Each structure stands twice: as structure tokens, then as C-alpha cells.
DRENZA-821134 format. One record per residue (C-alpha): x, y, z. Coordinates in pm, whole numbers, plus 32768, in hexadecimal, padded with zeros to 4 digits. Layout:
BEGIN
XYZ ...
//
This chain:
BEGIN
1CE043C27B36 1CEE433B7C95 1BA843E47CE2 1AFF43417BB4 1B8D41E57C10 1B0442127D74 19B7426C7CF4 1997413C7C23 1A16405A7D44 1B563FF27C96 1C3740867DAC 1C0340747F22 1C44418D8009 1D8440DE8088 1E0240A57F21 1DC742117ECA 1E8542767FF7 1FA741987FA2 1FB6421F7E3D 1FBA43897EB8 20C543367FA6 21A242997EA2 227043D57E65 22B044637D0F 21A4446B7C00 224B43527B37 226442787C6D 20E842AB7CB0 209C42477B4A 217041097B70 20B640A57CB5 1F6E40E87C0A 1FAC400A7AE3 202F3EF97BCA 1EFA3F077C9F 1E103F047B7C 1ED33DE47ACF 1E953D087BEE 1D163D457BFA 1C083CBA7B1D 1BC83D2879BC 1AB73E207A37 1BDB3EF87ACC 1C9D3EF6798B 1B613F6078D2 1B24408679B2 1C8540F7798F 1C7740D87810 1B2D41997812 1BC442B778CB 1CFB42B877EC 1C2942BF76AF 1B4343D5772B 1C5344A977BB 1D5845737708 1E1A45C37847 1F9645B0786D 1F5244AA7982 1E9443CA7894 1FA143D97797 20AB438C78AA 1FE942617920 1FE041D977A8 215742277790 21A2416A78C9 20E440457855 21A44040770A 22F2406C77C2 22B33F4D78AF 223E3E6E7788 23893EC276C4 245D3E7377FB 23BA3D15782C 23D43CBE76B7 25403D3A769B 25A53C6B77C9 24F33B3C773E 25843B5775E2 26E63BB97641 26F63A5676EA 26A139C075A0 27A93A6474CD 2897393B74EE 2797385D7440 27C0391D72FD 288A384A7210 29293988717F 29DA3A737257 2ACB3B0B7152 2ACC3C83714D 2AF83C9B6FD4 29C33BC56FAA 28ED3C8970A8 27823C8E704F 27903E127057 28703E086F27 27933D066E6F 26473D2A6DB9 250A3C586D8C 24863C066C34 23313C796BD8 22633B766B17 21123B776A70 20AA3A406B20 211038DA6B43 216637FD6A14 20F036A069E8 2257362D6A1C 226D36CF6B71 211C36446BDC 215734D36B6B 22C534856B8A 23B334286CA3 2482354D6D31 25D034B16CCB 2544346A6B6F 24DD35D46B44 2642363D6BA1 26ED35256AD3 263E3557698B 268236D76984 27E636A66A0F 278437956B21 277438AA6A23 268139C86A74 25A03A516965 26363B9068DA 24ED3C49687D 24813C5769E0 246E3D9E6A9A 253C3DB16BD8 24A03E3F6D20 25583E916E55 24D33E086FA0 249E3F667024 23A93FB26EFF 22E93E5B6F14 21B63EFD6FAB 21C2404B6EF7 20FC40C16DBE 21BE408D6C78 214441DD6BF4 20C6431B6C84 1F6942CC6C1E 1F58415C6C84 1EF740D86DDD 1FDA400B6EC1 1F8A3E936EAF 1EAD3DF56FAB 1F173C936F7A 208B3C5F6F19 21033AFA6EBF 22753A986EC5 22D6394C6E3B 241538826E38 247E371D6E38 24D436716F89 261136FD701D 262638316F3F 25FE3916706F 2487397E7095 24973979720C 25EF3A227203 255A3B3D7138 24323B577232 25153B67735D 25F73C6B72B1 24C83D3A7270 244A3D1C73D4 25A23D7D7463 25C13EAC7375 245B3F1C73C8 24993F0A7534 25DA3FD57519 251640DC744E 25DD40BC7316 24CC4014723C 2356406D7205 234941677325 21D641C272C7 216E4065732C 20F2407E7499 20DF3F0174E4 21843DCC744B 20D73C8C74B3 21AE3B587445 211539FE744F 21DC38C473F7 20C337EE7374 215836A373DC 212F37257546 1FAF374C7500 1F9635CD74B7 1F4035857616 1E2536757636 1CB6362675FA 1BB5372C7610 1BF238907671 1B9E39F97625 1C933AF17576 1CA93BC176B7 1CEE3A837784 1E0A3A227691 1EB53B6F76C4 1E7F3B547839 1F2D3A02785C 203B3A597769 20813BBB77DB 20213BC47951 20D53D117976 1FE03DD07898 1EDD3E7A7972 1DC13E84786F 1DB33D997748 1C933E7576C4 1D7B3FA176D6 1E703EF075F1 1D683E707500 1CA13FB874C1 1CC040977394 1D6641B47463 1EAE40F77460 1F6A40647330 1FA13EF4738E 205A3DE972CA 200B3C777318 21073B7372A6 20A63A0D725A 21FC396D7232 220B381171A6 20B637C5710F 21493678708F 217B360771F4 20113643725A 1F7134ED7274 1E0535607255 1D76355470F3 1D2236B37089 1BDC36C06FC9 1B97381D6F4A 1A5137AF6E9A 19A836FD6FB7 1A2937B070E9 1917384D71AE 192739CB7199 197B3A7C72EB 19AA3BF8731A 19953BF874A3 1AFB3BFC7541 1A6C3B8C7686 19BC3A5175F8 1A6439037627 1A86383774EB 1B6C371A747C 1CDB37887444 1CD4373D72C9 1B99380B72A2 1C3B3921736C 1D713924727F 1C8D39117152 1BAB3A3071C3 1CD63B07720D 1D6D3AD570B9 1C273B007011 1BE33C4970C3 1AAA3BE3716F 1B603C0772B8 1C403D327308 1C1A3DCD71B3 1CDB3F067213 1E203E55725F 1F2E3DEC7161 1F873C74714B 20DC3BE670DB 20D23A757095 220A39AA7046 220338466FBC 2294374D6ED5 21F7376D6D7D 211B363B6D73 2059368C6EA9 205038076E55 1F8837A26D1B 1E5C37506E01 1E1A38CA6E36 1D4439456D24 1E0C3A386C51 1CFC3B466C6D 1D3A3B5F6DEA 1EAC3BA26DB7 1F153D0D6D68 20893CCB6D44 215B3B916D0A 22D13B8A6D45 23D43A756D24 25173A576DF1 263C3A1C6D0F 274639296D72 28C539336D60 295F39886C16 2AB638E56BCF 2B5A3A356C42 2A8E3A2D6D86 2AFE38D06DC4 2C7139366DA3 2C3D3A5D6E98 2B8E39726F89 2CAA386F6F81 2DBE397B6F97 2D1B3A1B70BF 2CED38DA7189 2E0737F77112 2F2038E270BD 303238217186 311A372470D7 3095375D6F89 2F5836956FED 2E7137846F28 2F3637636DEB 2F3635EC6E03 2DC035DB6E49 2D7B36C36D20 2E4E35F16C35 2D8C34BF6C9C 2C4135726C5C 2CB535D86B08 2D1434756AAD 2BC033F06B27 2AAE34D96AAC 299334176B54 2A2934806CA5 2A6635E06C2D 28EE36056BD2 288835826D2E 294B369D6DC3 2857378A6D25 279C37406E69 285737EE6F84 280336E3708C 288635C96FAF 29AD369F6F4D 2A0736B370CE 29D3353870FE 2AA434DC6FCB 2BC335D07028 2BC635557192 2BD233DF7123 2CE33419702A 2DA934DE7125 2D8333BA7222 2E0432BA711F 2F2C338E70CC 2F7D33CA7237 2F583261729B 309631F771E6 2FF030A9717A 304E30D2700E 2EE4308B6FB6 2E8031176E63 2D81323B6E71 2C1D31E06E23 2BAB31F96CB9 2A3831AB6CD5 292632276DB5 290D30DD6E65 2A7B30D76EB6 2A6532366F42 294931EB7032 29E330A87096 2B1B316770FA 2A4B3266719F 298F317A7286 2AD330BD72CC 2B78320D7337 2A5932657419 2A69310A74BB 2BDF312974F5 2C0232937560 2C5532B276D5 2CAD314276EE 2E143106774A 2EEE303E7655 2F992F0776C7 2E932E9377C2 2E6D2D357833 2DC02C4D7735 2CA22BFF783C 2C532D6A786E 2C752DA876FB 2B702C8E76B1 2A8D2D1F77C4 2AA42E6F7725 2A552DE075CA 29282D1E7659 28A12E6A76FA 28C32F2575AF 283F2DF274E9 27002DFC75C4 26D92F6F75A2 27202F77742A 262A2E5C73F1 251C2F0C74B5 255C3058740A 255D2FA772C1 24092F0A7302 23793063736D 241730FF7231 238E2FFD7143 22192FEB71BF 2209315F71EE 229931917094 217330BA7008 208831A570C3 213A32E67058 217F332571C0 22BB33ED7216 229B34677377 2267338B74B1 21E833B37609 22923302773E 2168321B772C 21BE31BD75C5 232231717622 22BF30907746 21CA2FD97663 22F72F697589 23C12EFB76BE 249E302D76BE 251430807821 25193208784D 266531E27907 26FD313577DB 26AD325D7703 27AC332577CB 28C83244776C 29BC32A47648 28EA31E47542 279A325D75BF 280A33D575CE 28AC33AB747C 277D333573BB 265433BE748B 260C352B74D8 25453577760F 246436B875F6 23D2373A773C 22B938477759 21BD38C27844 20B737CB77BB 217C368477AE 22C235D9773F 22E8354675DD 240134927522 2467347673BD 258B33DC7305 26B534C372B2 263834C1714D 252534197082 262D33616FC5 26B932C970FF 256632447156 2553319F7000 26AE310E7024 26553079717C 25102FF870F5 25DB2F436FE2 26D42EA670EA 25A02E2371A5 25062D90706E 26572D097001 26972C4C7140 25272BED717F 24E42B65701D 25DF2A4F704D 250F29B0715F 23AE2A347133 22A3294A70C5 218F2A4D7083 217B2B8A6FB2 223E2C947073 216A2DA96FD9 20452D2170AB 209E2D857209 1F642D2772CC 1E9A2C6571DD 1EB32AFD7167 1F3E2AC37017 1F9329A56F23 20DC28F46F80 2201299E6ED6 234528D76F16 24A729236EA6 25682A5D6E7C 252D2A6D6CFA 23AD2A606D1F 23C12B7D6E1D 24B12C4A6D37 23BA2C276C15 22A22C8D6CF9 235C2DC96D54 23842E276BE9 22222DDE6B97 21AD2ED06CA3 22B02FCD6C3C 223E2FC26ACE 20D12FE56B3B 211131176C14 20A132456B48 214B33446C28 22A332806C18 22CB328A6D91 236831276D85 246331846C79 258431C76D6B 251D30AB6E41 254F2FAA6D2B 269630516CBC 271730196E19 26852EB86E27 274A2E696CE3 28892F1B6D58 28902E406E8D 28B52D016DBE 2A182D856D5E 2B102CDB6E58 2C012E076E52 2AE02EF26E8E 2A4E2E556FC3 2BA62DFB705E 2BAE2F2C7156 2A672EAC71F5 2ACB2D4271F8 2B0F2D3F736B 29DA2DF773C9 28ED2D3372F8 29982BE97345 298D2B7C71D6 2A172A2F716B 2B1C2A067055 2A9E2A816EFB 2B1729BF6DCF 2A8C2ACB6CDB 298B29E46C42 28662AB86CAA 29012BEE6C00 292E2B276AC0 27CB2AB56AD2 27452C0F6B17 28072C9B69EE 275D2BA4690E 26062BE869AA 26292D686976 268E2D39680F 25652C6067DA 248E2D74686C 25312E78677D 24C32D986653 235D2D9066CC 231A2EFE6711 22202FC0663F 2263307864FD 228E31C065B5 23BA31E16697 2326325767E9 23E232B4691D 2378316F69B5 243430BE6895 256231AB68B9 257331506A29 25C82FE969B8 2704306F6920 274F312B6A5D 272F2FD76B12 28272F3B6A28 291830536A7E 28E630146BF1 29212EA06BAF 2A612EFF6AFB 29ED2E2069E4 2A622F2268D6 2A9A2E596795 29642ED466E2 298430396778 2AED304F66F6 2A962FC665A1 298830C16558 2A5E31E265E9 2B7A31866504 2A8F318563DB 2A0F32DA6444 2B6F335E6461 2BDB32D6630B 2A9433406262 2A4631DA61FC 28F231A46293 284231926140 27823049611B 27D32FD76281 26BC307F6343 25FC2F4963B5 250E2F6464D9 26192F1B65E4 2710300A6532 260131236530 25CF30F866AE 2745310A66ED 276132346603 265732D666CD 2723329F6802 285C33216764 27AD345E6705 2795349E6877 28EC343168F7 29EE340C67DC 2B0B350167B0 2AC334ED6638 297D359B667D 29E836996784 2A2C37B7668F 295E373E6563 28A7360064F9 291935A96399 281B34B762FB 287535116197 282F340C6091 27A632FA616C 2635334261AB 24E9330760F8 237F3343614C 2354320A6227 2491324C62F3 243433BB6327 22E933526399 238132596488 247D334C650A 239D34856519 23603480669C 24D7347866D7 253C357465C8 247136726699 258636A06787 26A236DE669C 2730383C668D 27E738366542 275237456440 27ED36F362EF 270036366209 27B3368060C0 27AC35A35F85 269A34BE5FFC 25C734D55ECC 24B035605FAB 236935B15F00 223B36745F7C 21AE354F6048 22E535606128 22B336D86144 2161369C61E0 220935D162E4 231636C96321 220937DB6336 2155371D6453 22B636FB64F2 22FE387864E6 219838D06555 21B938066695 21CA38C067E5 22F337E76853 23C238346721 25283887676D 25A538AC660B 266E39EB65D2 2712399B647C 268F38B96368 272B38756215 265B37DB6103 274938225FEB 2756374B5EB4 260536A75ED3 24DA36B65DE1 23F337885EA4 22F2384A5DD3 21F6395E5E2E 211838645EE1 223D38145FCC 228039855FF5 210C39BC6050 212538A8616D 2266395D61E3 21C23AAE61E6 20A23A3262BA 219D39BF63BA 22523B0163B5 21123BBC641C 212E3B196571 22933AAE6594 23603B86667B 24A53AC76695 252F3AB06535 26223BC264E4 26BF3B3263A5 263E3A706278 26F439FE6144 261F399A6012 273C39B35F16 271738E95DD4 25A0388F5DEC 248638FC5D04 239339C45DD5 23563AC95CC2 22A73C045CCC 21793B775D82 224D3AD75E86 22FC3C265EC0 21B33CCD5EEB 21413BC95FE5 227E3BFF60B3 22643D6F608D 210E3D7D612A 219A3CB66254 22D13D8A627B 21EA3EC062A6 21743E2763E6 22A43D5F6457 23803E1C6547 24823D096584 25283CBA6439 266A3D8563FC 26FA3CD462CA 265F3C2F6198 27133B96606D 263E3B7E5F2F 27593B415E34 27023A9F5CEE 25883A785D24 24FF3B215BDF 242D3C1E5CA3 24593D295B8F 23DF3E925B96 22973E335C29 23373D7C5D47 24213EA25D7E 22F13F885DAA 22713EA95EC1 23CE3EB55F71 23DF40325F40 228D40455FF6 23233F866114 244D40786129 2362419A614E 22B44110627B 239640036321 247E408A6427 25473F536479 25D13ECB632F 274E3F0F6328 27CE3E336208 27213DE460C1 27B93D0F5FA2 27063D295E5E 28273CBC5D7A 27DA3C1A5C2D 26553C635C1F 263E3D275ADC 25953E455B8B 26073F415A75 260E40B55A87 24A440BC5AE1 24DA3FEE5C13 260D40B75C77 254041F25C65 2438415A5D55 254A40F55E47 25E942405E2B 24AC43035E7B 247B422B5FB2 25EA4271601E 25A043DE602C 24D243AF6168 2564426661F3 265142956315 269C4138637F 272640726257 28A7406A6263 28FA3F6B6158 285F3F545FFC 28D43E545EF0 28493E8F5D97 29553DE85CC0 29023D485B71 27B13DF35B4A 27D63EAA5A04 27B340005AAA 286E40B3599A 28AE423259BE 2749428B59F7 272041B25B22 287342205BAA 2825438C5B8E 26DE434F5C4C 27A142A75D65 28A043C15D5B 278E44B85DA0 271543F05EC6 286843FE5F5F 284E45795F6E 273145496070 27A443FA610B 28C9441361ED 288D42CB62B6 28D941CE619C 2A32415761E0 2A71405260CB 29F4405D5F61 2A503F4A5E68 2A103F8E5CF8 2AF03E8B5C46 2A9C3E1A5AE8 29903F1E5A9C 2A073FB8594E 2A64410359F5 2B2E41F05910 2BBC43405941 2A5D43E3593C 29E843155A65 2B3B43595B12 2B0244D45AEA 29C144B25BB5 2A5E43DC5CC5 2B9144BE5CF6 2AAA45F15D0E 29E645375E23 2B3744E45ECE 2B9A464D5EF0 2A63467B5FCC 2A3945226070 2AEA44F761BE 2A68439C6218 2ADF42A5610C 2C0541D8617D 2C1E40CA606C 2BD640F05EF7 2BFE3FBD5E0D 2C02400D5C95 2CB73EE35C16 2C833E655AA9 2BD93F955A1C 2C42407858F8 2CCE41A259AC 2DDC425158E4 2EDB436D5913 2DC74477592D 2D1443B25A40 2E6343805AF7 2EB344FA5AE3 2D5E453F5B78 2D9E44475C99 2EE444F45CC9 2E2F464A5CFB 2D4445975DED 2E5D44FC5EB1 2EF446545EF7 2DB646C65FA0 2D3F45806037 2DF644E56163 2CEB43FA61DE 2D1142FD60C6 2E0241E7613D 2DE240D6603C 2DDD41095ECF 2DD33FE65DD9 2E0B40435C62 2E833EEA5BF0 2E5B3E8B5A8C 2DF63FE459F4 2EA740B658EB 2F6741A859AA 30BB418B5903 31E3425F596F 314043B05944 301C43525A27 30FB42B55B34 31DF43DF5B2E 30B944BD5B85 305443DC5CA4 31C043D05D1C 31BC45465D1F 308E454C5DFE 310544515EF9 3238451E5F3C 314D46016004 302C4514605F 302F44A861C3 2F0E43B461C3 2F4B42AA60CA 2FDB415E6162 2FBA40686042 2FDA409C5ED0 2FA23F815DD3 30173FCB5C6D 30483E6A5BD3 30163E375A66 30233FAE59FB 312C3FAB58F9 3218406259E1 33894087597F 34B741125A2A 3467427D59F7 3331426A5AC8 33E3418B5BC9 34EC429E5BF2 33CD438A5C47 3338429D5D39 349042625DDA 34BD43D95E01 337143FA5EA0 33CD42E95FA2 34EB43C4600F 33FB44C060AF 32C243F160DB 329C436B623F 314F42AD6233 315541B2611A 318F405761A0 31463F7B606F 31A13FB75F02 31413EBA5E04 31EB3ED65CA6 31C93D6B5C31 31C43D1D5AC4 324E3E655A4D 338C3E735981 34523F5A5A5D 358F3E965A2F 36D73EB15AE7 36D7402E5AC8 358540455B7B 35EF3F5C5C89 372C40175CC2 366941595CEC 358940A75DED 36BE401A5EA1 3749417C5ECF 360341EE5F5F 35F740D46058 3743415360EB 36874288615B 3519421D617A 34B041A362D6 333241606299 3321405E618A 32D13EFD6210 32813E3260D9 33083E595F78 32873D775E61 33673D4F5D32 330B3C035C9C 332E3C055B1F 33DA3D585AFA 34E63CD85A08 36033D1E5AFC 375B3C7D5ADF 388F3C4F5BB2 38EF3DC45BCC 378F3E165C59 37A23CF85D54 38FD3D635DC7 38833EC25DF7 37523E4C5EC1 38333D705F93 39123E935FEB 37E63F716041 37513E666132 38973E5C61F2 38423FB76271 36CB3FC06261 36363F3E63A5 34C03F6F6360 34733E9A621E 33E03D5B6293 336D3CBF6145 341F3CC85FF4 33633BF35EF2 343D3BB15DBD 33EA3A455D82 33E23A5D5C05 35593ADA5BFE 360A39C85CD3 377E3A295C96 381A394A5DA3 38B03A715E5B 38DE3A4F5FD6 391E3B7560B7 39073BCB6230 37FD3C9B62C0 38583CB26437 386C3B5064AE 37963AC1638B 37FE3A37623D 371F3ABD6127 37173A0E5FD7 36A23AB55E99 
//
């Protein structure tokens, strides 16, 4: 290799001699790479050409040495940055977490503010998304697929995109992740903002000067990963349609064209590219260029608790912070973002430790006011002289004012990173950025290219922008939104306040939403109090707060017919203002179910807000009996983000189903459960729903009970369910689907592998429909619960189902109540039970099963120990039938509950049951209500209770027992320690007795 490099005039004779004299082979290689690194690119090219053409051990050692050196440099660089990561909790380590694979970016992610994205979904992640560990991010998903060339990872500001990148780099450098990748080349895109024109090779040379040959790294002989971290912080506009194509890595082009050509694959087509970004900017990359899209999940409530317990375990601080978050859900939701979670916890801890007895912040504005106040005070000794204290406030006031001006005008330009020149342009002394306040709100990032700054979090930039606007608007005479251009005079705070909201409502991407929330919150005197000294604010009599409340409510009345997120943001502003009368009124109506007739336009907007934040909607959103077509149309964009939606008894017709169909078809849909019971939906409405189910992947449960979809509607749904792989539960009770509809559902059971629960109660499917369902059950292995009550199945339908049970051992619950089943049908069922080992619960209430059927059941129970719940209520068993069953349960070790109400049982059968309880150790519930067992029967049961240790519940209402029975039962309960419930309400005898320390009354 030295001879080759001498021949091509890369090495001088002296250099060759120095290398040979370096000692061991590895030392010679290290010197060779150092010398070639310092030379022009032709030297690197020569070295690369030799390595590519040679399969010698030395050539491989040269490559390995280059890789090793690169890993050492990166590891040293990124270990220094470990303390910047907002999460340093072992239990929340990235190695134990997963990314979420997504099909692409939704409209919601592309167009809405980061905090709005988190707020409307309550920080909940979508359940249907596939998880992918970081170690597998760049690997093929299957054995036959290719690894992705361009991988895009998105997440809102502060979610940890850079933290994930740093973690990956550290793990790769240490050899524990993606060892097949030779080179990882990370670029923080905000650091490229200061560059103009350069080539791909030049970019590598100035960023990684330790690499001897950029061309060696970029050729197809090595697997190289290039990382573009923070596309949203790249100031140059990416234009994938108009960027001039370039495939020469040596050609100098503009930095934006360079990035565009690399992502497009014109430049460096053989290397892999990993791009991280906030969703809005990520959408600029054409979907066809991206092979894999992943999303970083935020903190779940459990993660937040782990985080707090790890960092704030002393003096019960973690418990107190958690309790405060639970009481103020808007703060809890913000903690979905790890960076904000850290800021919030640090602020609350500071307040609790200060001993000032200040109440903890309840709104976002209060939180950030306390945070900035804390950063201004940290490190400053208390009890200082008034003069020095005022000097300190004056210094901070100037810095905060300049930072606010920078924050505001940069926010208008969507600019989130700043150079030193930017800071100076807004009067910010670089030395001042090193004080407590400066370090607390600004982050300094140094690289080999240049130094950049950004605010601790995007929301902090928006808060400081609001403080600037709040202070400046009281004395400004021109429009503050025009920084360097002349505008019409705009005098007075209220005019400027209106102007801010006008700009906010016109911003399609919602990037001013949080700004106006903060601006409104600053009008609350108690909110701005922590910053009163720093901002030098005069006394506030609260009049502006009152005016702003009226202004916001007037805006609520003038919003469009559809409740958009821009409109909902007005309600968020009311909350920040702590002007809560309207919010509380609508929430109280929501809680009491009294919204019917009250949903005016402002009420709809507030309801849209409550769907995001109210405790009443956290588990389920109950809008029963209060909606109609206009209100559904108005609320449609906000219903999208509910998870469990109850829309029962709203008199919905098919036109509403068209709306709800569009809702369920949306890519942003988060609904997992929806109940449309007790409406007037016909087959047309079912058709609209079925179209939605063809594309929906979030809905797991749908309730259509008591509608009128008919056989046609059932068929429409069946066609959709053959394709849908998300729905696990469907309730079609009382929909007149008939035998024809049952055939459609049966077809579903033969192909669908997700449906677990099916309720077809009261649909007159008859014996024919039962036979169709039974035939499907022979091959279905996923359905676990089937309800066919009140369907006129008769013995023929029952026998068909029984035959299916000899094949199907996965169905756990079968309900056949009120189906005119006689002994003949029972014979078929009991034969099946002798073979079936899967069924756990069997409901045969209100049929015509007699003594013979009971005897057959007894024979089955002697062989079947998998059945746990048997309900024979309201049949014709009589004493002889129950005696047979009692004989079986003496030996049965599976049955845990037995219902025998209304079966004409007398004392003789009760005695047999009592004797069975002496040996049975599994039955926990025995129901004998409305049987004339009398005192004698109760006495037999009481004797059994003195011995039995398994029975937990005994139901004896209406059993015609008197005093002697009650006395016997009371005596038994003094020794029985396991019976928990004794129901004997119909025989209140006024007897009191002691059971342990409790007094029981019968």
C-alpha cells in the first residue's frame, strides 16, 4: 500500500520512512491515515481506490482503523451531551422503549400546533400502530424485504428526537447497536444554517476532519448512515420539485439543494438516510421518497410517575406533584412531552421548597411565569439590599425584554434557532446569556461548523413572545406584527389584543395558538404576579381581564358552523384567563346529561374543548340524548379525537350516519369504541358505516343495539367485516336481521380472525340462521362470546349449535336464553358438553327444559370440568331434575356458579343440593330465588354452610322461609367464614346476629 501511494505521489519518501518506523502494524496504519487525512482529497481518493481494489488484510485494517477512530471521536463528542437529555431515568431508557410505525403523516399532524396535537388526544398513543425497537429501525421488516434507504422519525417539539439520535450514536459507537453499519455521519441541521454553497465531500470534510477519505466513507463498499437531525430547524426552504438535480459529490451547490438531493437519492444513493423532524415540516418530503416513517411516543401516565419517583423521591415531593397533575389534567397532558415534564416538575419542586406558601400553578401561563421567575432568581442570594435587588431586576428586565422580542418576531417567521449575530441584532449581550436567566431559557449548541442557540423548549419561546407583546402593546402606536415595515397606527392595548387574535385565527397551521393562550393568561393578575418585579408592571385592577373575557365570548358566538381547533383554542384561552363560568356551566350539563336543547354555537365550542380536557370525557364521552344532525356536523372535527363515544338515544337517522362514516374513515380517527344504540338507523346508515369500516383501523367495539338495519344492513356490515382486522366486538341486538342477515354474519365468522364478541340477541334468525352460524363456528377459532338469546332457535337450531361445539373449543360463552329449547335440544347440547373442553359459560334461561334435560345435563357435568357458569333459571326442572344435577356436582370440580331460580324446587331437591355442597369445593354462587324450598330447605343449606368453605354468594329471595330457617342460617353464619353475600330480602324476619365483628340483619 505504501508503494502504491508513493507511485501516485501521495506520500513522500520521508513520510514513507516515518510510517515504516512507527513500530507495530497498527501504529503504521494509524500514522498512514493521519497523514492522508491532512492532505488534499486526491490523497484520500488514492487510498480509497487501493482499498476498493485490494482484498488484502492490510486494506481491511486501514478501513477498520478509520472506523475505530471515527467511533472514538463521536463517542467523546456525544458523551459530553448526555447531560442535555431531559430524561436520564434508567427505567425510561430508550433501549427499553419503542418507536411507533406509521403509514404517513395525518392532516392533523401536518397542520396543527404541537401542543394542540398532544392536547386533543390527551397524549394517548394510537393502539393499532406497530412498535419497532431502535436497534431494528434500519433493518428489513421481513426476510424478503429490503432495508429502508430513507427513514423519517417524527415527533412534537421536546419529545426527544435528538435524545434518540444521541442514544443511537452512543450505542453504535460502543458496538451494541447496528454493528453492520460502518460509518454513522450525524448532522444537526440547525448547524448547517450558516453554510452557503459546498459539495457533499466538502461537508463531510469540515464536519468530520478526522476522516481520511470522504469518498471512502461514501462509496458502496461501506454501509453508511447519514443522519439529518432536526429538519424543522433548517431555515432553507426545501423544494423537492424545483431543486436542480446533482449526482456529483464533488460539485458545490447550495446547502438546501445539497440536502434535497441527498434525500431524493440523486446524491449518495448508496447510503442510508435518517431524518428527524417535527411533523409539519416533515410533510414537505414527498411520501414517495420515504421508505419508513416512525413516530416517537411521549410519556404515558405511568412513565410520568416513574420519572417523578426517580428524580423527586425525597420528602414526598413526587407524590405531591403527581396529585397536582391528576387534579389539573391540562398540566398532566403537557407532561406527555418529556422536556415539558422536566420543566414542570422542576418548577413545582422549586415552589414547594421555597416555603412561600404560594399555590401551585393551575394553568400553562402560571407554570411558565413561575419557571421564568425561578430561573431569574436561582443563584441570587435572598435578603440582598434593595438597590442591588433593583439592579438585578433591571438586568433581567432588559434581558427578558430582548429575549421576548427575539422570540416574538422569530415565532412569526417560524424561526426556532439563532446565531450569535441574531442575538446581537436584538440587543442581547452574549455575556448576559451566561447568567442564571439566560442559561435557564436559552440552550447553546456548539459544533465544528458554528454556534447556535435555541430556547429550552418551543413553548418557552411562545411564552416569552407573549410577555413581550403584553408589555409592548400597552405603549406601542403601530402594529406590533409589522417589525420593519410601516403600518397604520394601532393605539391601545385592546386594539393590539384584537390584532393578535385576528392573526391567530388566520394562521392555518395554528402556530400562534399557544402564543394567544399565553397572551390571554397574562391578563390574570394572579398569573403574572411571579414576574411582576422582572417586568416592572404597574398595579392591575383586573379590568382588562374582565374585558378580555367578554371579548373571547363574543368571538365564540361568531365562529363558523363547524367547531375547528382554531375555535376550540378560544376556550383554551378562557381557561388560561381563569374566566371559567361558561366552561363550568357546560361541563356541569355534560356531567348531569342535561345538554339537550342547550348546544348553541358557543356551547358547542366549549363542548369541543371539554372533549379534550374534561375528566368527564377521560374514560368515555357520553353524549346520549343531546345531539342532532346540526350539532353532530358542528362537533364532527372534535369527536374525531374521542376514544370511547356514546351517542345513544339521539334519534339519529341515516344522514347522521353519513357524517359519522366520514368521521370513522379519517386518518386522524382515535375512536376505539362507539355506541349508537337506541337510534333509528336503517340499512342505508349501516351501508355508510360499512364503508368506513373498510378503512378504519382504530375501532374495536361498535354497539348498534335497538336500531333497524335489517338483513340488508347486516350484509353491508358483513362485507366490511371480512376486510376489517381491528373490530373485536359488535352488538347487533334487536335489528331485525333475520335468517338472511345471519347468513352474512356467518360468512364473516368463516373468514374474520379478529372478532371476539358477537351479540345477535332478538333478531329472529330462527333455526335456519342458527344452522348458518353453527356451520361457521366449526372453523372459526377466534370468537369467544356469542349471544343468540330470543331468536326462536328451537331444538333444531340448538342441535346445530351443539354439533358445532364438538368441533369448536375456543368459544368461551354461549347465551341461548328464551329460545324455546326443550329436552330434545338439551340432549344435543349435553352430548356436545361431554366432548367440548372450551366452553366456560352457558346461559339457558327461560326455556322449556324439563326433568329429562336436567338429567342429561347431570350426565354431562360428571364428565365436563371446563364449564364454570351454568344458568338454568326459569325452566321446568322440578325436584327430580335438580336432584340429578345435585348428584353430578358432588363430583364436578369445574362449576363455580349455578343459577336455578324459578324451577319449582322444593325441600327435597334443596336437601340434595346441600349434601352436594358438603363435598363440592368449587361452587362459589348458588341462586335458588323464587323456589318454595321453605324452612326445611333453608335448614338443610344452613347445615351445609357449617362445613362448606367455597360458597361466596347464596341467593334465597322469595323461598318461603320463616323464623326457623332464619335462625338456622344465623347460627350457620357464626361459624362460616367464607360466605360474603346472603340475599334473602323477600323474607325480612327482623333477626340480628353477630358474624365476627359485624351485625347481620335478616
